[in-house]
mmCIF file of the N, C-alpha and C atoms, coordinates in Angstrom:
data_MODEL
# 
_entry.id   MODEL 
# 
loop_
_atom_site.group_PDB 
_atom_site.id 
_atom_site.type_symbol 
_atom_site.label_atom_id 
_atom_site.label_alt_id 
_atom_site.label_comp_id 
_atom_site.label_asym_id 
_atom_site.label_entity_id 
_atom_site.label_seq_id 
_atom_site.pdbx_PDB_ins_code 
_atom_site.Cartn_x 
_atom_site.Cartn_y 
_atom_site.Cartn_z 
_atom_site.occupancy 
_atom_site.B_iso_or_equiv 
_atom_site.pdbx_formal_charge 
_atom_site.auth_seq_id 
_atom_site.auth_comp_id 
_atom_site.auth_asym_id 
_atom_site.auth_atom_id 
_atom_site.pdbx_PDB_model_num 
ATOM 1   N N  . UNK A 1 1  ? 10.088  23.345  -6.039 1.00 0.00 ? 1  UNK A N  1 
ATOM 2   C CA . UNK A 1 1  ? 9.190   23.536  -4.937 1.00 0.00 ? 1  UNK A CA 1 
ATOM 3   C C  . UNK A 1 1  ? 8.048   22.508  -4.934 1.00 0.00 ? 1  UNK A C  1 
ATOM 4   N N  . UNK A 1 2  ? 7.643   22.034  -6.095 1.00 0.00 ? 2  UNK A N  1 
ATOM 5   C CA . UNK A 1 2  ? 6.567   21.051  -6.179 1.00 0.00 ? 2  UNK A CA 1 
ATOM 6   C C  . UNK A 1 2  ? 6.961   19.725  -5.529 1.00 0.00 ? 2  UNK A C  1 
ATOM 7   N N  . UNK A 1 3  ? 8.257   19.450  -5.462 1.00 0.00 ? 3  UNK A N  1 
ATOM 8   C CA . UNK A 1 3  ? 8.716   18.207  -4.850 1.00 0.00 ? 3  UNK A CA 1 
ATOM 9   C C  . UNK A 1 3  ? 8.358   18.139  -3.374 1.00 0.00 ? 3  UNK A C  1 
ATOM 10  N N  . UNK A 1 4  ? 8.308   19.242  -2.701 1.00 0.00 ? 4  UNK A N  1 
ATOM 11  C CA . UNK A 1 4  ? 7.987   19.264  -1.276 1.00 0.00 ? 4  UNK A CA 1 
ATOM 12  C C  . UNK A 1 4  ? 6.560   18.811  -0.995 1.00 0.00 ? 4  UNK A C  1 
ATOM 13  N N  . UNK A 1 5  ? 5.666   19.008  -1.926 1.00 0.00 ? 5  UNK A N  1 
ATOM 14  C CA . UNK A 1 5  ? 4.282   18.587  -1.730 1.00 0.00 ? 5  UNK A CA 1 
ATOM 15  C C  . UNK A 1 5  ? 4.208   17.070  -1.615 1.00 0.00 ? 5  UNK A C  1 
ATOM 16  N N  . UNK A 1 6  ? 4.980   16.353  -2.414 1.00 0.00 ? 6  UNK A N  1 
ATOM 17  C CA . UNK A 1 6  ? 4.930   14.900  -2.442 1.00 0.00 ? 6  UNK A CA 1 
ATOM 18  C C  . UNK A 1 6  ? 5.924   14.253  -1.485 1.00 0.00 ? 6  UNK A C  1 
ATOM 19  N N  . UNK A 1 7  ? 6.785   15.027  -0.888 1.00 0.00 ? 7  UNK A N  1 
ATOM 20  C CA . UNK A 1 7  ? 7.828   14.497  -0.011 1.00 0.00 ? 7  UNK A CA 1 
ATOM 21  C C  . UNK A 1 7  ? 7.271   13.650  1.145  1.00 0.00 ? 7  UNK A C  1 
ATOM 22  N N  . UNK A 1 8  ? 6.249   14.103  1.890  1.00 0.00 ? 8  UNK A N  1 
ATOM 23  C CA . UNK A 1 8  ? 5.713   13.266  2.980  1.00 0.00 ? 8  UNK A CA 1 
ATOM 24  C C  . UNK A 1 8  ? 5.143   11.940  2.486  1.00 0.00 ? 8  UNK A C  1 
ATOM 25  N N  . UNK A 1 9  ? 4.555   11.942  1.299  1.00 0.00 ? 9  UNK A N  1 
ATOM 26  C CA . UNK A 1 9  ? 3.994   10.705  0.749  1.00 0.00 ? 9  UNK A CA 1 
ATOM 27  C C  . UNK A 1 9  ? 5.084   9.664   0.529  1.00 0.00 ? 9  UNK A C  1 
ATOM 28  N N  . UNK A 1 10 ? 6.203   10.069  -0.056 1.00 0.00 ? 10 UNK A N  1 
ATOM 29  C CA . UNK A 1 10 ? 7.268   9.130   -0.330 1.00 0.00 ? 10 UNK A CA 1 
ATOM 30  C C  . UNK A 1 10 ? 7.996   8.705   0.941  1.00 0.00 ? 10 UNK A C  1 
ATOM 31  N N  . UNK A 1 11 ? 8.046   9.570   1.941  1.00 0.00 ? 11 UNK A N  1 
ATOM 32  C CA . UNK A 1 11 ? 8.647   9.191   3.215  1.00 0.00 ? 11 UNK A CA 1 
ATOM 33  C C  . UNK A 1 11 ? 7.835   8.104   3.908  1.00 0.00 ? 11 UNK A C  1 
ATOM 34  N N  . UNK A 1 12 ? 6.535   8.127   3.693  1.00 0.00 ? 12 UNK A N  1 
ATOM 35  C CA . UNK A 1 12 ? 5.650   7.132   4.296  1.00 0.00 ? 12 UNK A CA 1 
ATOM 36  C C  . UNK A 1 12 ? 6.010   5.722   3.837  1.00 0.00 ? 12 UNK A C  1 
ATOM 37  N N  . UNK A 1 13 ? 6.365   5.574   2.565  1.00 0.00 ? 13 UNK A N  1 
ATOM 38  C CA . UNK A 1 13 ? 6.657   4.269   1.991  1.00 0.00 ? 13 UNK A CA 1 
ATOM 39  C C  . UNK A 1 13 ? 8.151   3.971   1.885  1.00 0.00 ? 13 UNK A C  1 
ATOM 40  N N  . UNK A 1 14 ? 9.016   4.871   2.284  1.00 0.00 ? 14 UNK A N  1 
ATOM 41  C CA . UNK A 1 14 ? 10.447  4.704   2.053  1.00 0.00 ? 14 UNK A CA 1 
ATOM 42  C C  . UNK A 1 14 ? 11.065  3.577   2.884  1.00 0.00 ? 14 UNK A C  1 
ATOM 43  N N  . UNK A 1 15 ? 10.522  3.303   4.050  1.00 0.00 ? 15 UNK A N  1 
ATOM 44  C CA . UNK A 1 15 ? 11.091  2.251   4.906  1.00 0.00 ? 15 UNK A CA 1 
ATOM 45  C C  . UNK A 1 15 ? 10.471  0.878   4.665  1.00 0.00 ? 15 UNK A C  1 
ATOM 46  N N  . UNK A 1 16 ? 9.495   0.812   3.798  1.00 0.00 ? 16 UNK A N  1 
ATOM 47  C CA . UNK A 1 16 ? 8.801   -0.443  3.527  1.00 0.00 ? 16 UNK A CA 1 
ATOM 48  C C  . UNK A 1 16 ? 9.615   -1.303  2.563  1.00 0.00 ? 16 UNK A C  1 
ATOM 49  N N  . UNK A 1 17 ? 9.615   -2.603  2.795  1.00 0.00 ? 17 UNK A N  1 
ATOM 50  C CA . UNK A 1 17 ? 10.282  -3.520  1.877  1.00 0.00 ? 17 UNK A CA 1 
ATOM 51  C C  . UNK A 1 17 ? 9.344   -3.941  0.750  1.00 0.00 ? 17 UNK A C  1 
ATOM 52  N N  . UNK A 1 18 ? 8.063   -3.612  0.882  1.00 0.00 ? 18 UNK A N  1 
ATOM 53  C CA . UNK A 1 18 ? 7.090   -3.910  -0.163 1.00 0.00 ? 18 UNK A CA 1 
ATOM 54  C C  . UNK A 1 18 ? 7.233   -2.889  -1.287 1.00 0.00 ? 18 UNK A C  1 
ATOM 55  N N  . UNK A 1 19 ? 7.286   -3.341  -2.541 1.00 0.00 ? 19 UNK A N  1 
ATOM 56  C CA . UNK A 1 19 ? 7.432   -2.401  -3.658 1.00 0.00 ? 19 UNK A CA 1 
ATOM 57  C C  . UNK A 1 19 ? 6.277   -1.390  -3.717 1.00 0.00 ? 19 UNK A C  1 
ATOM 58  N N  . UNK A 1 20 ? 6.577   -0.215  -4.183 1.00 0.00 ? 20 UNK A N  1 
ATOM 59  C CA . UNK A 1 20 ? 5.586   0.859   -4.257 1.00 0.00 ? 20 UNK A CA 1 
ATOM 60  C C  . UNK A 1 20 ? 4.414   0.484   -5.163 1.00 0.00 ? 20 UNK A C  1 
ATOM 61  N N  . UNK A 1 21 ? 4.671   -0.249  -6.218 1.00 0.00 ? 21 UNK A N  1 
ATOM 62  C CA . UNK A 1 21 ? 3.598   -0.661  -7.131 1.00 0.00 ? 21 UNK A CA 1 
ATOM 63  C C  . UNK A 1 21 ? 2.592   -1.564  -6.411 1.00 0.00 ? 21 UNK A C  1 
ATOM 64  N N  . UNK A 1 22 ? 3.073   -2.362  -5.463 1.00 0.00 ? 22 UNK A N  1 
ATOM 65  C CA . UNK A 1 22 ? 2.171   -3.213  -4.682 1.00 0.00 ? 22 UNK A CA 1 
ATOM 66  C C  . UNK A 1 22 ? 1.281   -2.373  -3.778 1.00 0.00 ? 22 UNK A C  1 
ATOM 67  N N  . UNK A 1 23 ? 1.853   -1.332  -3.179 1.00 0.00 ? 23 UNK A N  1 
ATOM 68  C CA . UNK A 1 23 ? 1.058   -0.413  -2.352 1.00 0.00 ? 23 UNK A CA 1 
ATOM 69  C C  . UNK A 1 23 ? -0.026  0.247   -3.193 1.00 0.00 ? 23 UNK A C  1 
ATOM 70  N N  . UNK A 1 24 ? 0.323   0.700   -4.399 1.00 0.00 ? 24 UNK A N  1 
ATOM 71  C CA . UNK A 1 24 ? -0.654  1.343   -5.267 1.00 0.00 ? 24 UNK A CA 1 
ATOM 72  C C  . UNK A 1 24 ? -1.761  0.370   -5.665 1.00 0.00 ? 24 UNK A C  1 
ATOM 73  N N  . UNK A 1 25 ? -1.407  -0.886  -5.899 1.00 0.00 ? 25 UNK A N  1 
ATOM 74  C CA . UNK A 1 25 ? -2.401  -1.905  -6.256 1.00 0.00 ? 25 UNK A CA 1 
ATOM 75  C C  . UNK A 1 25 ? -3.390  -2.107  -5.111 1.00 0.00 ? 25 UNK A C  1 
ATOM 76  N N  . UNK A 1 26 ? -2.886  -2.217  -3.895 1.00 0.00 ? 26 UNK A N  1 
ATOM 77  C CA . UNK A 1 26 ? -3.755  -2.426  -2.738 1.00 0.00 ? 26 UNK A CA 1 
ATOM 78  C C  . UNK A 1 26 ? -4.631  -1.204  -2.491 1.00 0.00 ? 26 UNK A C  1 
ATOM 79  N N  . UNK A 1 27 ? -4.079  -0.009  -2.637 1.00 0.00 ? 27 UNK A N  1 
ATOM 80  C CA . UNK A 1 27 ? -4.866  1.210   -2.474 1.00 0.00 ? 27 UNK A CA 1 
ATOM 81  C C  . UNK A 1 27 ? -5.968  1.259   -3.531 1.00 0.00 ? 27 UNK A C  1 
ATOM 82  N N  . UNK A 1 28 ? -5.635  0.886   -4.757 1.00 0.00 ? 28 UNK A N  1 
ATOM 83  C CA . UNK A 1 28 ? -6.621  0.844   -5.840 1.00 0.00 ? 28 UNK A CA 1 
ATOM 84  C C  . UNK A 1 28 ? -7.752  -0.129  -5.508 1.00 0.00 ? 28 UNK A C  1 
ATOM 85  N N  . UNK A 1 29 ? -7.387  -1.318  -5.041 1.00 0.00 ? 29 UNK A N  1 
ATOM 86  C CA . UNK A 1 29 ? -8.415  -2.315  -4.689 1.00 0.00 ? 29 UNK A CA 1 
ATOM 87  C C  . UNK A 1 29 ? -9.282  -1.829  -3.540 1.00 0.00 ? 29 UNK A C  1 
ATOM 88  N N  . UNK A 1 30 ? -8.662  -1.205  -2.553 1.00 0.00 ? 30 UNK A N  1 
ATOM 89  C CA . UNK A 1 30 ? -9.378  -0.728  -1.375 1.00 0.00 ? 30 UNK A CA 1 
ATOM 90  C C  . UNK A 1 30 ? -10.389 0.357   -1.746 1.00 0.00 ? 30 UNK A C  1 
ATOM 91  N N  . UNK A 1 31 ? -9.986  1.256   -2.636 1.00 0.00 ? 31 UNK A N  1 
ATOM 92  C CA . UNK A 1 31 ? -10.871 2.341   -3.059 1.00 0.00 ? 31 UNK A CA 1 
ATOM 93  C C  . UNK A 1 31 ? -12.043 1.805   -3.875 1.00 0.00 ? 31 UNK A C  1 
ATOM 94  N N  . UNK A 1 32 ? -11.824 0.774   -4.662 1.00 0.00 ? 32 UNK A N  1 
ATOM 95  C CA . UNK A 1 32 ? -12.852 0.271   -5.572 1.00 0.00 ? 32 UNK A CA 1 
ATOM 96  C C  . UNK A 1 32 ? -13.714 -0.842  -5.004 1.00 0.00 ? 32 UNK A C  1 
ATOM 97  N N  . UNK A 1 33 ? -13.602 -1.130  -3.727 1.00 0.00 ? 33 UNK A N  1 
ATOM 98  C CA . UNK A 1 33 ? -14.478 -2.124  -3.116 1.00 0.00 ? 33 UNK A CA 1 
ATOM 99  C C  . UNK A 1 33 ? -15.449 -1.431  -2.175 1.00 0.00 ? 33 UNK A C  1 
ATOM 100 N N  . UNK A 1 34 ? -16.598 -2.020  -2.016 1.00 0.00 ? 34 UNK A N  1 
ATOM 101 C CA . UNK A 1 34 ? -17.641 -1.395  -1.202 1.00 0.00 ? 34 UNK A CA 1 
ATOM 102 C C  . UNK A 1 34 ? -17.369 -1.537  0.297  1.00 0.00 ? 34 UNK A C  1 
ATOM 103 N N  . UNK A 1 35 ? -16.852 -2.686  0.698  1.00 0.00 ? 35 UNK A N  1 
ATOM 104 C CA . UNK A 1 35 ? -16.679 -2.956  2.123  1.00 0.00 ? 35 UNK A CA 1 
ATOM 105 C C  . UNK A 1 35 ? -15.213 -3.154  2.524  1.00 0.00 ? 35 UNK A C  1 
ATOM 106 N N  . UNK A 1 36 ? -14.291 -2.778  1.663  1.00 0.00 ? 36 UNK A N  1 
ATOM 107 C CA . UNK A 1 36 ? -12.878 -2.966  1.980  1.00 0.00 ? 36 UNK A CA 1 
ATOM 108 C C  . UNK A 1 36 ? -12.409 -4.364  1.632  1.00 0.00 ? 36 UNK A C  1 
ATOM 109 N N  . UNK A 1 37 ? -11.143 -4.641  1.937  1.00 0.00 ? 37 UNK A N  1 
ATOM 110 C CA . UNK A 1 37 ? -10.581 -5.962  1.665  1.00 0.00 ? 37 UNK A CA 1 
ATOM 111 C C  . UNK A 1 37 ? -9.910  -6.479  2.929  1.00 0.00 ? 37 UNK A C  1 
ATOM 112 N N  . UNK A 1 38 ? -10.087 -7.757  3.223  1.00 0.00 ? 38 UNK A N  1 
ATOM 113 C CA . UNK A 1 38 ? -9.464  -8.327  4.414  1.00 0.00 ? 38 UNK A CA 1 
ATOM 114 C C  . UNK A 1 38 ? -7.928  -8.353  4.293  1.00 0.00 ? 38 UNK A C  1 
ATOM 115 N N  . UNK A 1 39 ? -7.260  -8.129  5.395  1.00 0.00 ? 39 UNK A N  1 
ATOM 116 C CA . UNK A 1 39 ? -5.800  -8.121  5.377  1.00 0.00 ? 39 UNK A CA 1 
ATOM 117 C C  . UNK A 1 39 ? -5.227  -9.478  5.008  1.00 0.00 ? 39 UNK A C  1 
ATOM 118 N N  . UNK A 1 40 ? -5.951  -10.545 5.303  1.00 0.00 ? 40 UNK A N  1 
ATOM 119 C CA . UNK A 1 40 ? -5.480  -11.880 4.932  1.00 0.00 ? 40 UNK A CA 1 
ATOM 120 C C  . UNK A 1 40 ? -5.471  -12.052 3.415  1.00 0.00 ? 40 UNK A C  1 
ATOM 121 N N  . UNK A 1 41 ? -6.464  -11.471 2.732  1.00 0.00 ? 41 UNK A N  1 
ATOM 122 C CA . UNK A 1 41 ? -6.492  -11.519 1.265  1.00 0.00 ? 41 UNK A CA 1 
ATOM 123 C C  . UNK A 1 41 ? -5.330  -10.735 0.667  1.00 0.00 ? 41 UNK A C  1 
ATOM 124 N N  . UNK A 1 42 ? -5.028  -9.600  1.262  1.00 0.00 ? 42 UNK A N  1 
ATOM 125 C CA . UNK A 1 42 ? -3.904  -8.784  0.791  1.00 0.00 ? 42 UNK A CA 1 
ATOM 126 C C  . UNK A 1 42 ? -2.602  -9.557  0.947  1.00 0.00 ? 42 UNK A C  1 
ATOM 127 N N  . UNK A 1 43 ? -2.431  -10.196 2.092  1.00 0.00 ? 43 UNK A N  1 
ATOM 128 C CA . UNK A 1 43 ? -1.209  -10.957 2.348  1.00 0.00 ? 43 UNK A CA 1 
ATOM 129 C C  . UNK A 1 43 ? -1.063  -12.110 1.352  1.00 0.00 ? 43 UNK A C  1 
ATOM 130 N N  . UNK A 1 44 ? -2.147  -12.791 1.046  1.00 0.00 ? 44 UNK A N  1 
ATOM 131 C CA . UNK A 1 44 ? -2.098  -13.897 0.087  1.00 0.00 ? 44 UNK A CA 1 
ATOM 132 C C  . UNK A 1 44 ? -1.769  -13.405 -1.316 1.00 0.00 ? 44 UNK A C  1 
ATOM 133 N N  . UNK A 1 45 ? -2.397  -12.314 -1.739 1.00 0.00 ? 45 UNK A N  1 
ATOM 134 C CA . UNK A 1 45 ? -2.183  -11.794 -3.091 1.00 0.00 ? 45 UNK A CA 1 
ATOM 135 C C  . UNK A 1 45 ? -0.762  -11.301 -3.301 1.00 0.00 ? 45 UNK A C  1 
ATOM 136 N N  . UNK A 1 46 ? -0.214  -10.643 -2.296 1.00 0.00 ? 46 UNK A N  1 
ATOM 137 C CA . UNK A 1 46 ? 1.132   -10.079 -2.439 1.00 0.00 ? 46 UNK A CA 1 
ATOM 138 C C  . UNK A 1 46 ? 2.231   -11.056 -2.037 1.00 0.00 ? 46 UNK A C  1 
ATOM 139 N N  . UNK A 1 47 ? 1.849   -12.132 -1.381 1.00 0.00 ? 47 UNK A N  1 
ATOM 140 C CA . UNK A 1 47 ? 2.846   -13.099 -0.950 1.00 0.00 ? 47 UNK A CA 1 
ATOM 141 C C  . UNK A 1 47 ? 3.693   -12.599 0.211  1.00 0.00 ? 47 UNK A C  1 
ATOM 142 N N  . UNK A 1 48 ? 3.069   -11.844 1.104  1.00 0.00 ? 48 UNK A N  1 
ATOM 143 C CA . UNK A 1 48 ? 3.768   -11.334 2.271  1.00 0.00 ? 48 UNK A CA 1 
ATOM 144 C C  . UNK A 1 48 ? 3.163   -11.937 3.526  1.00 0.00 ? 48 UNK A C  1 
ATOM 145 N N  . UNK A 1 49 ? 3.866   -11.807 4.634  1.00 0.00 ? 49 UNK A N  1 
ATOM 146 C CA . UNK A 1 49 ? 3.347   -12.312 5.891  1.00 0.00 ? 49 UNK A CA 1 
ATOM 147 C C  . UNK A 1 49 ? 2.555   -11.206 6.577  1.00 0.00 ? 49 UNK A C  1 
ATOM 148 N N  . UNK A 1 50 ? 1.606   -11.599 7.376  1.00 0.00 ? 50 UNK A N  1 
ATOM 149 C CA . UNK A 1 50 ? 0.753   -10.682 8.087  1.00 0.00 ? 50 UNK A CA 1 
ATOM 150 C C  . UNK A 1 50 ? 1.283   -10.535 9.509  1.00 0.00 ? 50 UNK A C  1 
ATOM 151 N N  . UNK A 1 51 ? 1.659   -9.328  9.876  1.00 0.00 ? 51 UNK A N  1 
ATOM 152 C CA . UNK A 1 51 ? 2.161   -9.060  11.225 1.00 0.00 ? 51 UNK A CA 1 
ATOM 153 C C  . UNK A 1 51 ? 1.073   -8.367  12.028 1.00 0.00 ? 51 UNK A C  1 
ATOM 154 N N  . UNK A 1 52 ? 0.758   -8.951  13.159 1.00 0.00 ? 52 UNK A N  1 
ATOM 155 C CA . UNK A 1 52 ? -0.294  -8.373  14.016 1.00 0.00 ? 52 UNK A CA 1 
ATOM 156 C C  . UNK A 1 52 ? 0.326   -7.862  15.289 1.00 0.00 ? 52 UNK A C  1 
# 
């Protein structure tokens, strides 16, 4: 039954081609910064393209 609590969280990231560890890294950085992080910095750090 505990699996159902986390089910929506994993569905959120299931269609992403970005590894889950990268998502956790970005969330960690976002939480620990005072003013957030620019999306261009995230794209450079992870080596992904920015889609607008």
